[in-house]
C-alpha positions in Angstrom: -53.9 34.2 42.3 -54.9 30.9 43.6 -52.9 29.0 46.2 -51.1 26.9 43.7 -49.9 29.9 41.7 -48.8 31.6 44.9 -46.8 28.6 45.9 -45.1 28.4 42.5 -44.3 32.1 42.6 -42.8 31.7 46.1 -40.7 28.7 45.0 -39.4 30.6 42.0 -38.7 33.6 44.2 -36.8 31.4 46.7 -34.9 29.8 43.9 -33.8 33.1 42.5 -32.8 34.4 45.9 -30.8 31.2 46.5 -29.0 31.5 43.2 -28.3 35.2 43.8 -26.9 34.4 47.3 -24.8 31.6 45.8 -23.4 34.0 43.2 -22.7 36.6 45.8 -21.0 34.1 48.1 -19.0 32.8 45.2 -18.0 36.3 44.3 -16.9 37.0 47.9 -14.9 33.8 48.1 -13.1 34.6 44.8 -12.3 38.1 46.1 -11.1 36.6 49.4 -8.9 34.1 47.6 -7.4 36.8 45.3 -6.8 39.0 48.4 -5.1 36.2 50.2 -3.0 35.3 47.2 -1.8 38.9 46.8 -1.1 39.1 50.6 0.8 35.9 50.4 2.8 37.1 47.4 3.8 40.3 49.1 4.8 38.4 52.2 6.9 36.1 50.2 8.5 39.0 48.5 9.3 40.6 51.9 10.8 37.4 53.1 12.9 37.1 50.0 14.1 40.7 50.3 15.1 40.1 54.0 17.0 36.9 53.0 18.9 38.8 50.3 19.7 41.6 52.8 21.0 39.1 55.4 23.1 37.3 52.7 23.1 33.8 54.1 25.8 32.6 51.8 28.8 31.3 53.8 31.9 33.4 53.3 35.4 32.0 53.2 36.1 33.4 56.7 33.0 31.5 58.0 34.1 28.2 56.6 37.8 28.3 57.0 39.8 29.8 59.9 42.4 32.5 59.6 46.0 31.6 59.7 46.2 33.0 63.2 43.3 30.7 64.4 45.0 27.7 62.6 48.3 28.4 64.4 46.5 28.8 67.7 44.7 25.5 67.1 47.9 23.7 66.1 49.6 25.0 69.3 46.8 23.5 71.5 46.9 20.3 69.5 50.7 20.0 70.0 50.3 20.7 73.8 47.5 18.0 73.9 49.7 15.5 72.2 52.6 16.2 74.6 50.2 15.8 77.6 48.9 12.5 76.1 52.4 11.1 75.7 53.0 12.1 79.4 49.8 10.1 80.3 48.2 13.4 81.5 44.9 12.5 79.8 42.8 15.2 81.5 45.2 17.9 80.5 45.3 16.5 76.9 41.4 16.7 76.8 41.6 20.4 77.9 44.1 21.3 75.2 42.1 19.5 72.5 39.0 21.3 73.7 40.7 24.7 73.4 41.8 23.7 69.9 38.3 22.6 69.0 36.9 26.1 69.9 39.2 27.8 67.4 37.8 28.7 64.0 39.2 25.9 61.9 38.0 23.5 59.2 35.7 20.6 60.0 38.4 18.1 58.9 40.8 19.5 61.5 38.1 19.6 64.2 37.3 15.9 63.4 41.0 15.0 64.2 40.8 16.9 67.4 37.6 15.2 68.4 39.2 11.8 67.7 42.2 12.8 69.9 39.9 13.9 72.7 37.9 10.7 72.3 41.0 8.6 72.7 42.0 10.6 75.8 38.5 10.1 77.3 38.8 6.4 76.6 42.1 6.3 78.5 40.3 7.9 81.5 37.4 5.5 81.1 35.0 8.3 80.4 33.3 6.2 77.7 30.1 8.4 77.2 32.3 11.4 76.4 34.5 9.3 74.2 31.4 8.1 72.3 30.1 11.7 71.9 33.4 12.9 70.6 33.8 10.0 68.2 30.3 10.7 66.8 31.1 14.4 66.3 34.3 13.4 64.5 32.5 11.0 62.2 29.8 13.6 61.5 32.3 16.4 60.8 34.4 14.4 58.4 33.0 11.1 57.3 36.1 10.4 55.2 38.2 10.2 58.4 38.0 6.5 59.2 39.5 7.1 62.7 36.3 8.7 63.8 34.4 5.5 63.1 37.2 3.5 64.7 37.0 5.6 67.9 33.2 5.2 67.8 33.6 1.4 67.8 36.1 1.5 70.6 33.7 3.7 72.7 30.8 1.3 72.1 32.8 -1.7 73.2 34.0 0.2 76.3 30.4 0.9 77.2 29.6 -2.7 77.6 
């Protein structure tokens, strides 16, 4: 074999090795991808099973309070209203806070936040009044008084 034939044979051999290496790498990559996909699928299945086991759907008791909680909340609200009428705004805030901690609907909580906001405005605690008004508006956007209290608080902050 002369030098030129040796060079051609070596180039052909290198070309074959390169294509074999590419094919092997491609095969490895495909295997890796399919392994990853199967691992991902099983992980997703595990997560889905865990979510089903936890049952993240809200129950009636989680969204609405019991009659006992509603009554307790109403009692605190009435006490807060009485304190407000007597111009004992700090006491009114405390009663409204106790009522807010009861397990009641968001609509009722929004009313309590509005009441506490107004009590805070009367004590010139405008930051707290703004916070409560924002909570009220967030909990029940249909309750216009939450937005009204929010406006009052912003004006008071000037």
